[in-house]
N, CA, C, O and the ligand as a Tripos MOL2 file, in Angstrom:
@<TRIPOS>MOLECULE
protein
  273   271    69     0     0
PROTEIN
NO_CHARGES

@<TRIPOS>ATOM
      1 N         -53.9950   52.7890  107.0860 N.3       1 MET1
      2 CA        -54.3280   51.9320  108.2220 C.3       1 MET1
      3 C         -55.5320   51.0640  107.8660 C.2       1 MET1
      4 O         -56.4840   51.5280  107.2370 O.2       1 MET1
      5 N         -55.4760   49.8360  108.2640 N.am      2 GLY2
      6 CA        -56.5860   48.9540  107.9450 C.3       2 GLY2
      7 C         -57.0750   48.2240  109.1770 C.2       2 GLY2
      8 O         -56.3880   48.1620  110.1970 O.2       2 GLY2
      9 N         -58.2460   47.6840  109.0710 N.am      3 ASP3
     10 CA        -58.8200   46.9270  110.1790 C.3       3 ASP3
     11 C         -57.9920   45.6860  110.5030 C.2       3 ASP3
     12 O         -58.0450   45.1680  111.6190 O.2       3 ASP3
     13 N         -57.2310   45.2160  109.5210 N.am      4 LEU4
     14 CA        -56.4980   43.9770  109.6790 C.3       4 LEU4
     15 C         -55.0930   44.2080  110.2160 C.2       4 LEU4
     16 O         -54.3250   43.2590  110.3710 O.2       4 LEU4
     17 N         -54.7540   45.4470  110.4980 N.am      5 GLY5
     18 CA        -53.4280   45.7470  111.0080 C.3       5 GLY5
     19 C         -52.3850   45.9010  109.9270 C.2       5 GLY5
     20 O         -51.1900   45.9610  110.2150 O.2       5 GLY5
     21 N         -52.8210   45.9660  108.7010 N.am      6 VAL6
     22 CA        -51.8990   46.1660  107.5950 C.3       6 VAL6
     23 C         -52.4670   47.2250  106.6610 C.2       6 VAL6
     24 O         -53.6770   47.4420  106.5920 O.2       6 VAL6
     25 N         -51.5650   47.8700  105.9510 N.am      7 THR7
     26 CA        -51.9780   48.7880  104.9060 C.3       7 THR7
     27 C         -51.5760   48.1820  103.5670 C.2       7 THR7
     28 O         -50.4070   47.8650  103.3450 O.2       7 THR7
     29 N         -52.5390   48.0250  102.6880 N.am      8 VAL8
     30 CA        -52.3100   47.4060  101.3850 C.3       8 VAL8
     31 C         -52.4240   48.4780  100.3100 C.2       8 VAL8
     32 O         -53.4360   49.1720  100.2110 O.2       8 VAL8
     33 N         -51.3690   48.6010   99.5060 N.am      9 SER9
     34 CA        -51.3720   49.5950   98.4450 C.3       9 SER9
     35 C         -51.1160   48.9080   97.1090 C.2       9 SER9
     36 O         -50.2050   48.0860   97.0070 O.2       9 SER9
     37 N         -51.8910   49.2260   96.0960 N.am     10 PRO10
     38 CA        -51.6430   48.6470   94.7810 C.3      10 PRO10
     39 C         -50.4400   49.3010   94.1070 C.2      10 PRO10
     40 O         -50.1990   50.4990   94.2530 O.2      10 PRO10
     41 N         -49.6940   48.4880   93.3690 N.am     11 VAL11
     42 CA        -48.5900   49.0000   92.5450 C.3      11 VAL11
     43 C         -48.9770   48.7750   91.0920 C.2      11 VAL11
     44 O         -49.0870   47.6360   90.6380 O.2      11 VAL11
     45 N         -49.1790   49.8480   90.3820 N.am     12 GLN12
     46 CA        -49.5970   49.7410   88.9870 C.3      12 GLN12
     47 C         -48.4230   49.2780   88.1230 C.2      12 GLN12
     48 O         -47.2620   49.4860   88.4760 O.2      12 GLN12
     49 N         -48.7350   48.6530   86.9960 N.am     13 PRO13
     50 CA        -47.6530   48.1230   86.1360 C.3      13 PRO13
     51 C         -46.5790   49.1480   85.8040 C.2      13 PRO13
     52 O         -45.3930   48.8200   85.8070 O.2      13 PRO13
     53 N         -46.9680   50.3640   85.5220 N.am     14 TYR14
     54 CA        -45.9610   51.3650   85.1530 C.3      14 TYR14
     55 C         -45.0490   51.7140   86.3100 C.2      14 TYR14
     56 O         -43.9490   52.2280   86.1050 O.2      14 TYR14
     57 N         -45.5050   51.4350   87.5430 N.am     15 ALA15
     58 CA        -44.7170   51.7680   88.7240 C.3      15 ALA15
     59 C         -43.9000   50.5770   89.2190 C.2      15 ALA15
     60 O         -43.0900   50.7200   90.1350 O.2      15 ALA15
     61 N         -44.1060   49.4120   88.6230 N.am     16 ALA16
     62 CA        -43.3970   48.2040   89.0490 C.3      16 ALA16
     63 C         -42.1170   48.0780   88.2350 C.2      16 ALA16
     64 O         -42.0950   47.4290   87.1890 O.2      16 ALA16
     65 N         -41.0670   48.6940   88.7170 N.am     17 ARG17
     66 CA        -39.8360   48.8080   87.9440 C.3      17 ARG17
     67 C         -38.7650   47.8300   88.3820 C.2      17 ARG17
     68 O         -37.6810   47.7880   87.7990 O.2      17 ARG17
     69 N         -39.0610   47.0420   89.4060 N.am     18 LYS18
     70 CA        -38.0920   46.0590   89.8920 C.3      18 LYS18
     71 C         -38.7900   44.7260   90.0490 C.2      18 LYS18
     72 O         -40.0180   44.6450   90.0920 O.2      18 LYS18
     73 N         -37.9690   43.6650   90.1360 N.am     19 GLN19
     74 CA        -38.5260   42.3640   90.4760 C.3      19 GLN19
     75 C         -38.5890   42.2430   91.9880 C.2      19 GLN19
     76 O         -37.7290   42.7520   92.7070 O.2      19 GLN19
     77 N         -39.6100   41.5700   92.4480 N.am     20 TYR20
     78 CA        -39.7490   41.3150   93.8800 C.3      20 TYR20
     79 C         -40.0530   39.8400   94.0790 C.2      20 TYR20
     80 O         -40.4910   39.1530   93.1560 O.2      20 TYR20
     81 N         -39.8130   39.3590   95.2980 N.am     21 LEU21
     82 CA        -40.1380   37.9850   95.6260 C.3      21 LEU21
     83 C         -41.4260   37.9820   96.4380 C.2      21 LEU21
     84 O         -41.5190   38.6160   97.4890 O.2      21 LEU21
     85 N         -42.3950   37.2720   95.9390 N.am     22 CYS22
     86 CA        -43.6870   37.1980   96.6210 C.3      22 CYS22
     87 C         -43.6060   36.1720   97.7490 C.2      22 CYS22
     88 O         -43.2970   35.0070   97.4980 O.2      22 CYS22
     89 N         -43.8770   36.5850   98.9860 N.am     23 PRO23
     90 CA        -43.8000   35.6500  100.1040 C.3      23 PRO23
     91 C         -44.9290   34.6220  100.1030 C.2      23 PRO23
     92 O         -44.8840   33.6390  100.8420 O.2      23 PRO23
     93 N         -45.9260   34.8520   99.2820 N.am     24 GLY24
     94 CA        -47.0450   33.9160   99.2350 C.3      24 GLY24
     95 C         -46.7060   32.6540   98.4740 C.2      24 GLY24
     96 O         -47.0530   31.5540   98.9040 O.2      24 GLY24
     97 N         -46.0260   32.8000   97.3380 N.am     25 CYS25
     98 CA        -45.7310   31.6560   96.4840 C.3      25 CYS25
     99 C         -44.2370   31.4770   96.2570 C.2      25 CYS25
    100 O         -43.8240   30.5350   95.5800 O.2      25 CYS25
    101 N         -43.4210   32.3720   96.8170 N.am     26 ASN26
    102 CA        -41.9750   32.3250   96.6410 C.3      26 ASN26
    103 C         -41.5570   32.3940   95.1800 C.2      26 ASN26
    104 O         -40.4990   31.8870   94.8060 O.2      26 ASN26
    105 N         -42.3720   33.0110   94.3720 N.am     27 ASN27
    106 CA        -42.0110   33.2680   92.9890 C.3      27 ASN27
    107 C         -41.8170   34.7640   92.8060 C.2      27 ASN27
    108 O         -42.2980   35.5800   93.5920 O.2      27 ASN27
    109 N         -41.0950   35.0950   91.7420 N.am     28 THR28
    110 CA        -40.8340   36.5060   91.5070 C.3      28 THR28
    111 C         -42.0610   37.1940   90.9280 C.2      28 THR28
    112 O         -42.8670   36.5970   90.2140 O.2      28 THR28
    113 N         -42.1660   38.4580   91.2610 N.am     29 ILE29
    114 CA        -43.1380   39.3440   90.6470 C.3      29 ILE29
    115 C         -42.3490   40.1470   89.6210 C.2      29 ILE29
    116 O         -41.4450   40.9020   89.9770 O.2      29 ILE29
    117 N         -42.6870   39.9850   88.3750 N.am     30 GLY30
    118 CA        -41.8840   40.5790   87.3140 C.3      30 GLY30
    119 C         -42.0540   42.0830   87.2130 C.2      30 GLY30
    120 O         -42.9880   42.6730   87.7560 O.2      30 GLY30
    121 N         -41.1080   42.6790   86.4930 N.am     31 VAL31
    122 CA        -41.2050   44.1060   86.1970 C.3      31 VAL31
    123 C         -42.4610   44.3410   85.3650 C.2      31 VAL31
    124 O         -42.7450   43.6000   84.4250 O.2      31 VAL31
    125 N         -43.1930   45.3620   85.7170 N.am     32 GLY32
    126 CA        -44.3710   45.7200   84.9510 C.3      32 GLY32
    127 C         -45.6190   44.9290   85.3030 C.2      32 GLY32
    128 O         -46.6230   44.9880   84.5920 O.2      32 GLY32
    129 N         -45.5520   44.1830   86.4100 N.am     33 VAL33
    130 CA        -46.7040   43.3780   86.8260 C.3      33 VAL33
    131 C         -47.4370   44.0940   87.9670 C.2      33 VAL33
    132 O         -46.8350   44.4700   88.9730 O.2      33 VAL33
    133 N         -48.7270   44.2700   87.7880 N.am     34 PHE34
    134 CA        -49.5480   44.8160   88.8680 C.3      34 PHE34
    135 C         -49.4550   43.9050   90.0830 C.2      34 PHE34
    136 O         -49.5900   42.6870   89.9680 O.2      34 PHE34
    137 N         -49.2220   44.5030   91.2470 N.am     35 HIS35
    138 CA        -49.1800   43.7080   92.4740 C.3      35 HIS35
    139 C         -49.5210   44.6170   93.6590 C.2      35 HIS35
    140 O         -49.9470   45.7570   93.4720 O.2      35 HIS35
    141 N         -49.3340   44.1100   94.8620 N.am     36 LEU36
    142 CA        -49.7000   44.8490   96.0600 C.3      36 LEU36
    143 C         -48.5090   44.9930   96.9860 C.2      36 LEU36
    144 O         -47.6740   44.0940   97.0810 O.2      36 LEU36
    145 N         -48.4350   46.1140   97.6610 N.am     37 VAL37
    146 CA        -47.4700   46.2970   98.7460 C.3      37 VAL37
    147 C         -48.2400   46.2440  100.0530 C.2      37 VAL37
    148 O         -49.2150   46.9700  100.2460 O.2      37 VAL37
    149 N         -47.7900   45.3760  100.9460 N.am     38 VAL38
    150 CA        -48.4660   45.1990  102.2310 C.3      38 VAL38
    151 C         -47.5230   45.6310  103.3420 C.2      38 VAL38
    152 O         -46.4170   45.1060  103.4680 O.2      38 VAL38
    153 N         -47.9610   46.5800  104.1380 N.am     39 VAL39
    154 CA        -47.1290   47.1330  105.2080 C.3      39 VAL39
    155 C         -47.8460   46.9460  106.5400 C.2      39 VAL39
    156 O         -48.9380   47.4800  106.7370 O.2      39 VAL39
    157 N         -47.2360   46.1850  107.4630 N.am     40 PRO40
    158 CA        -47.8450   46.0760  108.7960 C.3      40 PRO40
    159 C         -47.8860   47.4370  109.4690 C.2      40 PRO40
    160 O         -46.8970   48.1700  109.4500 O.2      40 PRO40
    161 N         -49.0150   47.7790  110.0590 N.am     41 ASP41
    162 CA        -49.1470   49.0920  110.6850 C.3      41 ASP41
    163 C         -48.1550   49.2810  111.8330 C.2      41 ASP41
    164 O         -47.7160   50.3990  112.1040 O.2      41 ASP41
    165 N         -47.8070   48.1850  112.5040 N.am     42 ASP42
    166 CA        -46.9080   48.3100  113.6490 C.3      42 ASP42
    167 C         -45.4440   48.0470  113.2830 C.2      42 ASP42
    168 O         -44.5550   48.2370  114.1120 O.2      42 ASP42
    169 N         -45.1880   47.6040  112.0200 N.am     43 GLU43
    170 CA        -43.8070   47.3870  111.5890 C.3      43 GLU43
    171 C         -43.6370   47.9030  110.1680 C.2      43 GLU43
    172 O         -43.5350   47.1280  109.2170 O.2      43 GLU43
    173 N         -43.6080   49.2140  110.0420 N.am     44 PRO44
    174 CA        -43.5880   49.8020  108.6940 C.3      44 PRO44
    175 C         -42.3600   49.4420  107.8770 C.2      44 PRO44
    176 O         -42.3700   49.5870  106.6540 O.2      44 PRO44
    177 N         -41.3020   48.9760  108.5310 N.am     45 ASP45
    178 CA        -40.1160   48.5790  107.7730 C.3      45 ASP45
    179 C         -40.2720   47.2170  107.1240 C.2      45 ASP45
    180 O         -39.4790   46.8400  106.2610 O.2      45 ASP45
    181 N         -41.2860   46.4830  107.5340 N.am     46 ASP46
    182 CA        -41.4610   45.1090  107.0800 C.3      46 ASP46
    183 C         -42.4340   45.0420  105.9100 C.2      46 ASP46
    184 O         -43.3530   44.2240  105.8910 O.2      46 ASP46
    185 N         -42.2140   45.9180  104.9370 N.am     47 ARG47
    186 CA        -43.1260   45.9250  103.7890 C.3      47 ARG47
    187 C         -42.7750   44.7980  102.8300 C.2      47 ARG47
    188 O         -41.6050   44.4750  102.6220 O.2      47 ARG47
    189 N         -43.8160   44.2060  102.2520 N.am     48 ARG48
    190 CA        -43.6460   43.0660  101.3450 C.3      48 ARG48
    191 C         -44.4750   43.2890  100.0910 C.2      48 ARG48
    192 O         -45.5440   43.8980  100.1250 O.2      48 ARG48
    193 N         -43.9570   42.7850   99.0010 N.am     49 HIS49
    194 CA        -44.6810   42.8310   97.7330 C.3      49 HIS49
    195 C         -45.3240   41.4780   97.4780 C.2      49 HIS49
    196 O         -44.6720   40.4390   97.5890 O.2      49 HIS49
    197 N         -46.5810   41.4970   97.1430 N.am     50 TRP50
    198 CA        -47.3590   40.2760   96.9390 C.3      50 TRP50
    199 C         -48.0400   40.3040   95.5790 C.2      50 TRP50
    200 O         -48.4590   41.3580   95.1020 O.2      50 TRP50
    201 N         -48.1460   39.1050   94.9500 N.am     51 HIS51
    202 CA        -49.0910   38.9820   93.8480 C.3      51 HIS51
    203 C         -50.4920   39.2480   94.4010 C.2      51 HIS51
    204 O         -50.7950   38.9430   95.5540 O.2      51 HIS51
    205 N         -51.3180   39.8130   93.5590 N.am     52 HIS52
    206 CA        -52.6820   40.1110   93.9820 C.3      52 HIS52
    207 C         -53.3910   38.8540   94.4960 C.2      52 HIS52
    208 O         -53.9700   38.8510   95.5820 O.2      52 HIS52
    209 N         -53.3320   37.7960   93.6990 N.am     53 GLY53
    210 CA        -54.0200   36.5600   94.0760 C.3      53 GLY53
    211 C         -53.4420   35.9310   95.3300 C.2      53 GLY53
    212 O         -54.1750   35.3780   96.1490 O.2      53 GLY53
    213 N         -52.1130   36.0160   95.4830 N.am     54 CYS54
    214 CA        -51.4660   35.4130   96.6440 C.3      54 CYS54
    215 C         -51.8760   36.1340   97.9230 C.2      54 CYS54
    216 O         -52.0510   35.4990   98.9640 O.2      54 CYS54
    217 N         -52.0280   37.4280   97.8540 N.am     55 TRP55
    218 CA        -52.4360   38.1680   99.0480 C.3      55 TRP55
    219 C         -53.8540   37.7960   99.4540 C.2      55 TRP55
    220 O         -54.1690   37.6850  100.6390 O.2      55 TRP55
    221 N         -54.6910   37.6080   98.4640 N.am     56 HIS56
    222 CA        -56.0670   37.2370   98.8080 C.3      56 HIS56
    223 C         -56.1290   35.8630   99.4560 C.2      56 HIS56
    224 O         -56.9240   35.6330  100.3680 O.2      56 HIS56
    225 N         -55.2710   34.9350   98.9730 N.am     57 LYS57
    226 CA        -55.2030   33.6370   99.6380 C.3      57 LYS57
    227 C         -54.6750   33.7980  101.0510 C.2      57 LYS57
    228 O         -55.1730   33.1650  101.9820 O.2      57 LYS57
    229 N         -53.6590   34.6520  101.2130 N.am     58 GLU58
    230 CA        -53.0660   34.8860  102.5350 C.3      58 GLU58
    231 C         -54.0960   35.4810  103.4980 C.2      58 GLU58
    232 O         -54.1590   35.1130  104.6710 O.2      58 GLU58
    233 N         -54.8860   36.3930  102.9830 N.am     59 MET59
    234 CA        -55.9400   36.9930  103.8040 C.3      59 MET59
    235 C         -56.8790   35.9280  104.3320 C.2      59 MET59
    236 O         -57.2660   35.9310  105.5010 O.2      59 MET59
    237 N         -57.2380   35.0090  103.4320 N.am     60 ARG60
    238 CA        -58.1310   33.9370  103.8640 C.3      60 ARG60
    239 C         -57.4380   33.0640  104.8960 C.2      60 ARG60
    240 O         -58.0510   32.6370  105.8740 O.2      60 ARG60
    241 N         -56.1300   32.7950  104.6690 N.am     61 ARG61
    242 CA        -55.3910   31.9330  105.5720 C.3      61 ARG61
    243 C         -55.2550   32.6010  106.9470 C.2      61 ARG61
    244 O         -55.4540   31.9600  107.9790 O.2      61 ARG61
    245 N         -54.9170   33.8880  106.9480 N.am     62 ARG62
    246 CA        -54.6640   34.5980  108.2040 C.3      62 ARG62
    247 C         -55.9280   34.9500  108.9590 C.2      62 ARG62
    248 O         -56.0400   34.7630  110.1700 O.2      62 ARG62
    249 N         -56.8640   35.4630  108.2020 N.am     63 PHE63
    250 CA        -58.0140   36.0760  108.8540 C.3      63 PHE63
    251 C         -59.2670   35.2920  108.5690 C.2      63 PHE63
    252 O         -60.3820   35.6930  108.9040 O.2      63 PHE63
    253 N         -59.0400   34.1330  107.9250 N.am     64 GLY64
    254 CA        -60.0370   33.3130  107.2680 C.3      64 GLY64
    255 C         -61.4570   33.4620  107.7900 C.2      64 GLY64
    256 O         -61.7330   33.3540  108.9850 O.2      64 GLY64
    257 N         -62.3000   33.7030  106.8760 N.am     65 ALA65
    258 CA        -63.7090   33.7640  107.2270 C.3      65 ALA65
    259 C         -64.2030   32.3970  107.6380 C.2      65 ALA65
    260 O         -65.2000   32.2730  108.3500 O.2      65 ALA65
    261 N         -63.4920   31.3520  107.1800 N.am     66 GLY66
    262 CA        -63.8650   30.0070  107.5830 C.3      66 GLY66
    263 C         -65.1420   29.5230  106.9640 C.2      66 GLY66
    264 O         -65.7440   28.5480  107.4150 O.2      66 GLY66
    265 N         -65.5540   30.2180  105.9200 N.am     67 THR67
    266 CA        -66.7950   29.8160  105.2720 C.3      67 THR67
    267 C         -66.5000   28.8970  104.0880 C.2      67 THR67
    268 O         -67.4070   28.5280  103.3420 O.2      67 THR67
    269 N         -65.2430   28.5320  103.9190 N.am     68 GLY68
    270 CA        -64.8560   27.6340  102.8330 C.3      68 GLY68
    271 C         -64.7100   28.3990  101.5590 C.2      68 GLY68
    272 O         -64.3880   27.8170  100.5230 O.2      68 GLY68
    273 ZN        -47.2670   35.0590   94.6540 Zn       69 ZN69
@<TRIPOS>BOND
     1     1     2 1
     2     2     3 1
     3     3     4 2
     4     3     5 am
     5     5     6 1
     6     6     7 1
     7     7     8 2
     8     7     9 am
     9     9    10 1
    10    10    11 1
    11    11    12 2
    12    11    13 am
    13    13    14 1
    14    14    15 1
    15    15    16 2
    16    15    17 am
    17    17    18 1
    18    18    19 1
    19    19    20 2
    20    19    21 am
    21    21    22 1
    22    22    23 1
    23    23    24 2
    24    23    25 am
    25    25    26 1
    26    26    27 1
    27    27    28 2
    28    27    29 am
    29    29    30 1
    30    30    31 1
    31    31    32 2
    32    31    33 am
    33    33    34 1
    34    34    35 1
    35    35    36 2
    36    35    37 am
    37    37    38 1
    38    38    39 1
    39    39    40 2
    40    39    41 am
    41    41    42 1
    42    42    43 1
    43    43    44 2
    44    43    45 am
    45    45    46 1
    46    46    47 1
    47    47    48 2
    48    47    49 am
    49    49    50 1
    50    50    51 1
    51    51    52 2
    52    51    53 am
    53    53    54 1
    54    54    55 1
    55    55    56 2
    56    55    57 am
    57    57    58 1
    58    58    59 1
    59    59    60 2
    60    59    61 am
    61    61    62 1
    62    62    63 1
    63    63    64 2
    64    63    65 am
    65    65    66 1
    66    66    67 1
    67    67    68 2
    68    67    69 am
    69    69    70 1
    70    70    71 1
    71    71    72 2
    72    71    73 am
    73    73    74 1
    74    74    75 1
    75    75    76 2
    76    75    77 am
    77    77    78 1
    78    78    79 1
    79    79    80 2
    80    79    81 am
    81    81    82 1
    82    82    83 1
    83    83    84 2
    84    83    85 am
    85    85    86 1
    86    86    87 1
    87    87    88 2
    88    87    89 am
    89    89    90 1
    90    90    91 1
    91    91    92 2
    92    91    93 am
    93    93    94 1
    94    94    95 1
    95    95    96 2
    96    95    97 am
    97    97    98 1
    98    98    99 1
    99    99   100 2
   100    99   101 am
   101   101   102 1
   102   102   103 1
   103   103   104 2
   104   103   105 am
   105   105   106 1
   106   106   107 1
   107   107   108 2
   108   107   109 am
   109   109   110 1
   110   110   111 1
   111   111   112 2
   112   111   113 am
   113   113   114 1
   114   114   115 1
   115   115   116 2
   116   115   117 am
   117   117   118 1
   118   118   119 1
   119   119   120 2
   120   119   121 am
   121   121   122 1
   122   122   123 1
   123   123   124 2
   124   123   125 am
   125   125   126 1
   126   126   127 1
   127   127   128 2
   128   127   129 am
   129   129   130 1
   130   130   131 1
   131   131   132 2
   132   131   133 am
   133   133   134 1
   134   134   135 1
   135   135   136 2
   136   135   137 am
   137   137   138 1
   138   138   139 1
   139   139   140 2
   140   139   141 am
   141   141   142 1
   142   142   143 1
   143   143   144 2
   144   143   145 am
   145   145   146 1
   146   146   147 1
   147   147   148 2
   148   147   149 am
   149   149   150 1
   150   150   151 1
   151   151   152 2
   152   151   153 am
   153   153   154 1
   154   154   155 1
   155   155   156 2
   156   155   157 am
   157   157   158 1
   158   158   159 1
   159   159   160 2
   160   159   161 am
   161   161   162 1
   162   162   163 1
   163   163   164 2
   164   163   165 am
   165   165   166 1
   166   166   167 1
   167   167   168 2
   168   167   169 am
   169   169   170 1
   170   170   171 1
   171   171   172 2
   172   171   173 am
   173   173   174 1
   174   174   175 1
   175   175   176 2
   176   175   177 am
   177   177   178 1
   178   178   179 1
   179   179   180 2
   180   179   181 am
   181   181   182 1
   182   182   183 1
   183   183   184 2
   184   183   185 am
   185   185   186 1
   186   186   187 1
   187   187   188 2
   188   187   189 am
   189   189   190 1
   190   190   191 1
   191   191   192 2
   192   191   193 am
   193   193   194 1
   194   194   195 1
   195   195   196 2
   196   195   197 am
   197   197   198 1
   198   198   199 1
   199   199   200 2
   200   199   201 am
   201   201   202 1
   202   202   203 1
   203   203   204 2
   204   203   205 am
   205   205   206 1
   206   206   207 1
   207   207   208 2
   208   207   209 am
   209   209   210 1
   210   210   211 1
   211   211   212 2
   212   211   213 am
   213   213   214 1
   214   214   215 1
   215   215   216 2
   216   215   217 am
   217   217   218 1
   218   218   219 1
   219   219   220 2
   220   219   221 am
   221   221   222 1
   222   222   223 1
   223   223   224 2
   224   223   225 am
   225   225   226 1
   226   226   227 1
   227   227   228 2
   228   227   229 am
   229   229   230 1
   230   230   231 1
   231   231   232 2
   232   231   233 am
   233   233   234 1
   234   234   235 1
   235   235   236 2
   236   235   237 am
   237   237   238 1
   238   238   239 1
   239   239   240 2
   240   239   241 am
   241   241   242 1
   242   242   243 1
   243   243   244 2
   244   243   245 am
   245   245   246 1
   246   246   247 1
   247   247   248 2
   248   247   249 am
   249   249   250 1
   250   250   251 1
   251   251   252 2
   252   251   253 am
   253   253   254 1
   254   254   255 1
   255   255   256 2
   256   255   257 am
   257   257   258 1
   258   258   259 1
   259   259   260 2
   260   259   261 am
   261   261   262 1
   262   262   263 1
   263   263   264 2
   264   263   265 am
   265   265   266 1
   266   266   267 1
   267   267   268 2
   268   267   269 am
   269   269   270 1
   270   270   271 1
   271   271   272 2
@<TRIPOS>SUBSTRUCTURE
     1 MET1         2 RESIDUE 1 A MET
     2 GLY2         6 RESIDUE 1 A GLY
     3 ASP3        10 RESIDUE 1 A ASP
     4 LEU4        14 RESIDUE 1 A LEU
     5 GLY5        18 RESIDUE 1 A GLY
     6 VAL6        22 RESIDUE 1 A VAL
     7 THR7        26 RESIDUE 1 A THR
     8 VAL8        30 RESIDUE 1 A VAL
     9 SER9        34 RESIDUE 1 A SER
    10 PRO10       38 RESIDUE 1 A PRO
    11 VAL11       42 RESIDUE 1 A VAL
    12 GLN12       46 RESIDUE 1 A GLN
    13 PRO13       50 RESIDUE 1 A PRO
    14 TYR14       54 RESIDUE 1 A TYR
    15 ALA15       58 RESIDUE 1 A ALA
    16 ALA16       62 RESIDUE 1 A ALA
    17 ARG17       66 RESIDUE 1 A ARG
    18 LYS18       70 RESIDUE 1 A LYS
    19 GLN19       74 RESIDUE 1 A GLN
    20 TYR20       78 RESIDUE 1 A TYR
    21 LEU21       82 RESIDUE 1 A LEU
    22 CYS22       86 RESIDUE 1 A CYS
    23 PRO23       90 RESIDUE 1 A PRO
    24 GLY24       94 RESIDUE 1 A GLY
    25 CYS25       98 RESIDUE 1 A CYS
    26 ASN26      102 RESIDUE 1 A ASN
    27 ASN27      106 RESIDUE 1 A ASN
    28 THR28      110 RESIDUE 1 A THR
    29 ILE29      114 RESIDUE 1 A ILE
    30 GLY30      118 RESIDUE 1 A GLY
    31 VAL31      122 RESIDUE 1 A VAL
    32 GLY32      126 RESIDUE 1 A GLY
    33 VAL33      130 RESIDUE 1 A VAL
    34 PHE34      134 RESIDUE 1 A PHE
    35 HIS35      138 RESIDUE 1 A HIS
    36 LEU36      142 RESIDUE 1 A LEU
    37 VAL37      146 RESIDUE 1 A VAL
    38 VAL38      150 RESIDUE 1 A VAL
    39 VAL39      154 RESIDUE 1 A VAL
    40 PRO40      158 RESIDUE 1 A PRO
    41 ASP41      162 RESIDUE 1 A ASP
    42 ASP42      166 RESIDUE 1 A ASP
    43 GLU43      170 RESIDUE 1 A GLU
    44 PRO44      174 RESIDUE 1 A PRO
    45 ASP45      178 RESIDUE 1 A ASP
    46 ASP46      182 RESIDUE 1 A ASP
    47 ARG47      186 RESIDUE 1 A ARG
    48 ARG48      190 RESIDUE 1 A ARG
    49 HIS49      194 RESIDUE 1 A HIS
    50 TRP50      198 RESIDUE 1 A TRP
    51 HIS51      202 RESIDUE 1 A HIS
    52 HIS52      206 RESIDUE 1 A HIS
    53 GLY53      210 RESIDUE 1 A GLY
    54 CYS54      214 RESIDUE 1 A CYS
    55 TRP55      218 RESIDUE 1 A TRP
    56 HIS56      222 RESIDUE 1 A HIS
    57 LYS57      226 RESIDUE 1 A LYS
    58 GLU58      230 RESIDUE 1 A GLU
    59 MET59      234 RESIDUE 1 A MET
    60 ARG60      238 RESIDUE 1 A ARG
    61 ARG61      242 RESIDUE 1 A ARG
    62 ARG62      246 RESIDUE 1 A ARG
    63 PHE63      250 RESIDUE 1 A PHE
    64 GLY64      254 RESIDUE 1 A GLY
    65 ALA65      258 RESIDUE 1 A ALA
    66 GLY66      262 RESIDUE 1 A GLY
    67 THR67      266 RESIDUE 1 A THR
    68 GLY68      270 RESIDUE 1 A GLY
    69 ZN69       273 GROUP 0 **** ****
């Protein structure tokens, strides 16, 4: 559970055995690539795999500190 309403879990390269589509950039996350799984606390079925960098951009976009 997180303050932002999502739970973010890292997926280590050895555990990344499939390709996923990153909703941040609409590019694939390759097999063996470190990335993140983001699960909304209120919709656990809606889990998404994100590139690390894309999630951080999304965080800024969604929750943006607005400090530039
Ligand atoms: Zn991405």
